[in-house]
Structures are given as structure tokens and as C-alpha cells.
C-alpha positions as CSV (number, residue, x, y, z in Angstrom):
1,M,-4.5,123.9,-87.7
2,Q,-7.8,123.0,-86.0
3,S,-9.6,122.7,-89.4
4,L,-6.9,120.3,-90.6
5,V,-7.5,118.1,-87.5
6,D,-11.2,118.2,-88.1
7,A,-10.7,117.2,-91.8
8,E,-8.5,114.3,-90.7
9,L,-11.2,113.1,-88.3
10,L,-13.8,113.3,-91.0
11,V,-11.6,111.3,-93.3
12,Q,-10.7,108.5,-90.9
13,P,-13.9,106.5,-90.2
14,P,-14.6,105.6,-93.9
15,V,-11.0,104.4,-94.3
16,L,-11.3,102.2,-91.2
17,E,-14.7,100.8,-92.5
18,V,-13.1,100.0,-95.8
19,L,-10.2,98.2,-94.1
20,V,-12.6,96.2,-91.9
21,L,-14.7,95.2,-94.9
22,S,-11.6,94.2,-96.9
23,V,-10.4,92.0,-94.1
24,Q,-13.8,90.4,-93.8
25,E,-13.9,89.8,-97.6
26,W,-10.4,88.3,-97.4
27,L,-11.4,86.0,-94.6
28,S,-14.5,84.8,-96.4
29,A,-12.5,84.3,-99.6
30,L,-9.9,82.3,-97.7
31,A,-12.7,80.2,-96.2
32,T,-14.1,79.7,-99.7
33,V,-10.8,78.7,-101.2
34,C,-9.7,76.6,-98.2
35,P,-12.8,75.1,-96.6
36,N,-10.7,73.0,-94.3
37,I,-9.5,76.1,-92.5
38,N,-11.7,77.1,-89.6
39,T,-11.7,80.9,-89.8
40,N,-14.5,81.3,-87.2
41,G,-12.0,80.8,-84.3
42,H,-9.6,83.4,-85.8
43,K,-12.2,86.1,-86.6
44,N,-12.5,87.2,-83.0
45,R,-8.7,87.4,-82.6
46,I,-8.4,89.4,-85.8
47,A,-11.2,91.7,-84.8
48,V,-9.5,92.4,-81.4
49,F,-6.2,93.0,-83.2
50,L,-7.7,95.3,-85.7
51,S,-9.5,97.3,-83.0
52,I,-6.2,97.7,-81.1
53,V,-4.4,98.9,-84.3
54,F,-7.3,101.2,-85.3
55,S,-7.4,102.8,-81.8
56,F,-3.7,103.3,-81.9
57,L,-3.9,104.9,-85.3
58,V,-6.8,107.2,-84.2
59,D,-5.0,108.2,-81.1
60,N,-1.9,109.2,-83.0
């Protein structure tokens, strides 16, 4: 059982990095398509939200 937990811990960080990168790419693509939208103000809120979600996922 312990080895399964260790394996999950090894798998998680790259998945989180991929999610963060995909969100950043989506934000930059959105800013490119809709230059009138100010995404800078939303990036901090999205980062806080993602950190809360990720910490919840890691804890569980």
C-alpha cells in the first residue's frame, strides 16, 4: 500500500504542471483572440483558485 501512495505522489506533480501550463496557454490564447479582454487582472485570481484546487486534490 505504501508503494502505491509513493507512486501516486511521484505521478502528481507533472500532472499539476501540465494543468498550470495549459491554463496559462489558454489565457494567452484568449488574450490573443480577444485583445480587449484584460486577462492580467484575472491571472492572480485564477492562480489562487488553481492553487486551492491543487492543494485540495493533493490532500485527498
